[in-house]
C-alpha positions as CSV (number, residue, x, y, z in Angstrom):
1,X,174.1,89.0,-128.1
2,X,172.6,88.6,-131.7
3,X,171.1,90.8,-134.2
4,X,167.9,88.8,-135.0
5,X,165.0,89.6,-137.9
6,X,161.8,87.8,-136.8
7,X,159.1,87.8,-140.0
8,X,155.9,87.5,-139.1
9,X,156.6,89.0,-135.9
10,X,153.3,91.0,-135.1
11,X,151.9,87.9,-134.9
12,X,151.4,85.1,-132.2
13,X,153.8,83.1,-131.9
14,X,156.3,85.8,-133.9
15,X,155.8,88.1,-130.6
16,X,155.9,84.9,-128.0
17,X,159.3,84.6,-129.9
18,X,160.8,88.1,-129.2
19,X,159.7,88.7,-126.2
20,X,161.8,85.5,-125.0
21,X,164.4,86.8,-127.6
22,X,164.3,90.0,-125.8
23,X,164.4,88.5,-122.8
24,X,167.6,87.2,-123.8
25,X,169.6,90.1,-124.4
26,X,169.0,90.3,-128.3
27,X,168.8,93.4,-130.8
28,X,165.3,92.0,-132.3
29,X,163.9,93.2,-135.5
30,X,160.5,92.1,-136.6
31,X,159.2,92.6,-140.9
32,X,155.6,92.3,-140.8
33,X,152.4,93.3,-143.0
34,X,150.4,93.1,-140.9
35,X,147.9,90.8,-142.9
36,X,147.4,88.8,-140.0
37,X,150.0,90.3,-137.1
38,X,148.6,93.6,-135.0
39,X,150.1,96.8,-133.3
40,X,148.9,95.2,-130.3
41,X,151.1,92.4,-130.1
42,X,154.2,94.3,-130.7
43,X,157.4,94.2,-127.8
44,X,158.7,97.3,-126.2
45,X,162.1,97.1,-127.4
46,X,161.7,95.4,-130.5
47,X,161.9,97.7,-134.1
48,X,159.2,96.9,-136.2
49,X,159.1,97.6,-140.1
50,X,155.6,97.2,-141.7
51,X,156.5,95.7,-145.0
52,X,156.3,92.3,-147.0
53,X,158.8,89.4,-147.2
54,X,159.4,90.2,-150.7
55,X,161.0,92.9,-150.1
56,X,163.6,91.6,-147.5
57,X,166.9,91.7,-150.0
58,X,166.1,96.0,-149.4
59,X,166.5,96.0,-145.8
60,X,170.1,98.3,-145.1
61,X,170.6,96.3,-142.1
62,X,172.4,92.8,-141.1
63,X,171.5,90.1,-139.2
64,X,172.8,87.0,-137.3
65,X,169.9,84.8,-137.7
66,X,166.3,85.2,-139.2
67,X,163.5,83.3,-137.7
68,X,161.2,82.8,-140.7
69,X,157.5,83.0,-139.6
70,X,155.8,85.4,-142.2
71,X,153.3,82.5,-143.5
72,X,150.0,81.8,-143.8
73,X,148.7,80.8,-140.7
74,X,146.0,78.5,-142.4
75,X,145.7,75.9,-144.7
76,X,142.8,76.1,-146.7
77,X,143.7,79.4,-148.5
78,X,146.5,77.0,-150.0
79,X,143.6,75.2,-151.7
80,X,141.4,78.1,-152.8
81,X,144.6,79.5,-154.1
82,X,147.5,77.5,-154.5
83,X,148.5,79.7,-157.3
84,X,148.9,82.5,-154.7
85,X,149.8,80.6,-151.4
86,X,153.1,79.2,-153.8
87,X,153.8,82.3,-154.3
88,X,154.3,82.9,-150.6
89,X,156.3,79.7,-150.2
90,X,158.4,80.8,-152.5
91,X,159.1,84.5,-152.5
92,X,162.2,84.8,-150.9
93,X,164.1,81.7,-152.9
94,X,167.7,81.4,-151.1
95,X,169.2,82.8,-154.2
96,X,167.8,85.9,-153.8
97,X,168.6,86.3,-150.3
98,X,171.7,89.0,-150.4
99,X,175.0,87.8,-148.8
100,X,174.7,91.8,-147.3
101,X,171.7,90.6,-145.0
102,X,173.6,88.0,-143.2
103,X,176.7,87.8,-141.5
104,X,179.0,85.2,-143.2
105,X,179.2,83.0,-140.4
106,X,176.1,82.3,-139.7
107,X,174.4,82.1,-143.2
108,X,174.9,78.0,-143.0
109,X,173.2,77.2,-139.7
110,X,171.2,74.7,-139.4
111,X,168.1,74.6,-137.2
112,X,169.7,73.2,-134.6
113,X,171.9,75.9,-134.1
114,X,169.9,78.9,-134.6
115,X,167.6,77.6,-131.8
116,X,169.9,77.2,-129.3
117,X,171.1,81.1,-129.7
Protein backbone atom coordinates (compact mmCIF):
# COMPACT_ATOMS: atom_id res chain seq x y z
CA UNK A 1 0.00 0.00 0.00
CA UNK A 2 1.30 3.44 -0.97
CA UNK A 3 0.39 6.93 0.19
CA UNK A 4 -0.52 8.82 -2.96
CA UNK A 5 -1.19 12.46 -3.82
CA UNK A 6 -3.40 13.22 -6.83
CA UNK A 7 -3.43 16.87 -7.88
CA UNK A 8 -6.65 17.65 -9.73
CA UNK A 9 -8.41 14.75 -8.00
CA UNK A 10 -11.85 16.39 -8.14
CA UNK A 11 -11.86 16.36 -11.95
CA UNK A 12 -13.10 13.60 -14.24
CA UNK A 13 -9.75 11.91 -14.85
CA UNK A 14 -8.46 12.46 -11.32
CA UNK A 15 -11.57 11.03 -9.70
CA UNK A 16 -11.45 7.91 -11.86
CA UNK A 17 -7.78 7.43 -11.04
CA UNK A 18 -8.58 7.84 -7.34
CA UNK A 19 -11.32 5.17 -7.60
CA UNK A 20 -8.82 2.73 -9.08
CA UNK A 21 -6.14 3.54 -6.49
CA UNK A 22 -8.61 3.17 -3.59
CA UNK A 23 -9.81 -0.16 -5.03
CA UNK A 24 -6.17 -1.30 -5.06
CA UNK A 25 -5.89 -0.46 -1.35
CA UNK A 26 -3.83 2.73 -1.47
CA UNK A 27 -4.23 5.76 0.80
CA UNK A 28 -5.12 8.67 -1.48
CA UNK A 29 -5.17 12.42 -0.94
CA UNK A 30 -6.43 14.87 -3.56
CA UNK A 31 -5.21 18.46 -3.85
CA UNK A 32 -7.63 20.45 -5.99
CA UNK A 33 -8.80 24.07 -6.13
CA UNK A 34 -12.16 23.02 -7.65
CA UNK A 35 -11.84 25.52 -10.50
CA UNK A 36 -13.10 22.82 -12.85
CA UNK A 37 -13.50 19.80 -10.54
CA UNK A 38 -16.62 19.22 -8.46
CA UNK A 39 -17.61 17.80 -5.09
CA UNK A 40 -19.77 15.27 -6.95
CA UNK A 41 -16.58 13.64 -8.26
CA UNK A 42 -15.21 12.99 -4.76
CA UNK A 43 -14.55 9.35 -3.90
CA UNK A 44 -15.28 7.91 -0.47
CA UNK A 45 -12.18 6.89 1.50
CA UNK A 46 -10.03 9.57 -0.20
CA UNK A 47 -8.98 12.73 1.62
CA UNK A 48 -9.66 16.02 -0.21
CA UNK A 49 -7.77 19.27 0.28
CA UNK A 50 -9.34 22.33 -1.34
CA UNK A 51 -6.26 24.36 -2.24
CA UNK A 52 -4.12 25.36 -5.20
CA UNK A 53 -1.05 23.43 -6.35
CA UNK A 54 1.08 26.51 -5.72
CA UNK A 55 0.67 25.62 -2.02
CA UNK A 56 1.84 22.02 -2.37
CA UNK A 57 4.95 22.73 -0.32
CA UNK A 58 2.74 23.65 2.65
CA UNK A 59 1.29 20.14 2.92
CA UNK A 60 2.26 18.54 6.20
CA UNK A 61 2.02 15.04 4.78
CA UNK A 62 4.47 12.72 3.04
CA UNK A 63 3.65 10.82 -0.15
CA UNK A 64 5.17 7.86 -1.97
CA UNK A 65 3.80 8.92 -5.36
CA UNK A 66 2.24 12.02 -6.92
CA UNK A 67 -0.02 11.95 -9.98
CA UNK A 68 -0.04 15.53 -11.25
CA UNK A 69 -3.33 16.07 -13.09
CA UNK A 70 -4.04 19.67 -12.06
CA UNK A 71 -3.94 21.68 -15.26
CA UNK A 72 -6.06 23.42 -17.80
CA UNK A 73 -8.12 20.87 -19.62
CA UNK A 74 -8.48 22.97 -22.78
CA UNK A 75 -5.84 24.36 -25.12
CA UNK A 76 -7.67 27.58 -26.06
CA UNK A 77 -6.95 29.43 -22.77
CA UNK A 78 -3.22 29.09 -23.44
CA UNK A 79 -3.69 31.02 -26.69
CA UNK A 80 -5.94 33.63 -25.07
CA UNK A 81 -3.63 34.25 -22.10
CA UNK A 82 -0.21 32.60 -22.56
CA UNK A 83 1.31 34.26 -19.48
CA UNK A 84 -1.36 32.81 -17.20
CA UNK A 85 -0.98 29.39 -18.81
CA UNK A 86 2.77 29.52 -18.38
CA UNK A 87 2.22 30.22 -14.69
CA UNK A 88 0.08 27.10 -14.34
CA UNK A 89 2.63 24.95 -16.13
CA UNK A 90 5.57 26.17 -14.07
CA UNK A 91 3.91 26.92 -10.74
CA UNK A 92 5.62 23.99 -9.04
CA UNK A 93 9.15 23.89 -10.42
CA UNK A 94 11.14 20.88 -9.28
CA UNK A 95 13.52 22.82 -6.97
CA UNK A 96 10.50 24.18 -5.11
CA UNK A 97 9.27 20.71 -4.19
CA UNK A 98 10.33 20.09 -0.64
CA UNK A 99 12.07 16.76 -0.06
CA UNK A 100 9.90 16.52 3.05
CA UNK A 101 6.80 16.08 0.88
CA UNK A 102 7.99 12.89 -0.79
CA UNK A 103 9.78 9.91 0.65
CA UNK A 104 13.39 9.83 -0.56
CA UNK A 105 13.25 6.43 -2.24
CA UNK A 106 10.56 7.52 -4.71
CA UNK A 107 11.59 11.06 -5.65
CA UNK A 108 13.39 9.87 -8.77
CA UNK A 109 10.75 7.35 -9.89
CA UNK A 110 10.06 7.63 -13.59
CA UNK A 111 6.62 7.45 -15.22
CA UNK A 112 6.74 3.71 -15.93
CA UNK A 113 7.63 2.95 -12.30
CA UNK A 114 4.89 5.27 -11.06
CA UNK A 115 2.21 3.70 -13.24
CA UNK A 116 3.02 0.14 -12.20
CA UNK A 117 2.56 0.78 -8.46
